[in-house]
C-alpha positions in Angstrom: 119.4 103.0 70.4 116.4 100.7 71.0 116.1 98.0 68.3 112.7 96.8 69.3 109.8 97.9 67.2 107.2 100.0 68.9 104.4 97.7 70.2 100.9 98.3 69.3 97.7 96.8 70.7 98.1 93.3 72.3 101.8 93.2 71.9 101.6 93.1 68.1 104.1 95.6 66.4 102.4 98.5 64.8 101.9 97.9 61.1 102.0 94.1 61.4 98.2 93.7 61.5 96.5 93.7 58.1 92.9 93.9 59.2 90.0 91.6 58.4 89.8 90.0 55.0 87.1 91.5 52.8 83.7 89.8 53.0 82.3 88.3 49.9 79.3 90.1 48.4 75.9 88.9 49.6 73.8 87.5 46.7 70.8 89.7 46.0 68.9 87.2 43.9 69.6 88.8 40.6 72.6 86.6 39.8 72.1 83.1 38.4 72.4 80.4 41.0 74.2 78.0 38.7 73.1 75.8 35.9 69.4 75.2 35.5 68.5 72.3 37.7 66.1 69.5 36.7 62.7 69.3 38.4 61.9 66.2 40.5 59.5 63.9 38.6 57.4 63.3 41.7 57.1 66.7 43.4 58.5 69.2 40.8 61.0 70.7 43.3 64.5 71.5 41.9 67.0 68.6 42.2 70.7 68.5 42.6 71.2 67.5 39.0 71.4 69.8 35.9 68.7 69.6 33.3 71.0 67.8 30.9 70.9 64.6 33.1 69.0 61.9 31.3 66.6 59.6 33.1 64.4 60.0 36.2 65.6 62.8 38.5 64.4 63.0 42.1 64.9 65.6 44.7 66.8 64.5 47.8 63.6 64.0 49.8 61.9 61.9 47.2 65.1 60.0 46.5 65.3 59.1 50.2 61.6 58.1 50.4 62.0 55.9 47.2 65.0 54.2 48.7 63.0 53.4 51.9 60.2 51.9 49.8 62.5 49.8 47.8 64.4 48.6 50.9 61.1 47.5 52.6 59.5 45.9 49.6 59.9 42.2 48.9 
């Protein structure tokens, strides 16, 4: 009697392969994208910060440009 399992494709025993994991659903734009984000005070684009953040909120581009201005002044 042969004690080896029957080999399937590529030397993997039949029944040992589970298949690909299920792919996550693709967002269709109807689901909320997270908390409401604050608008940049300079260009009005959404920032990385929630609306509940107090103070001046800048988008990444304006934040980077402001840092350049501050570094070169003085």
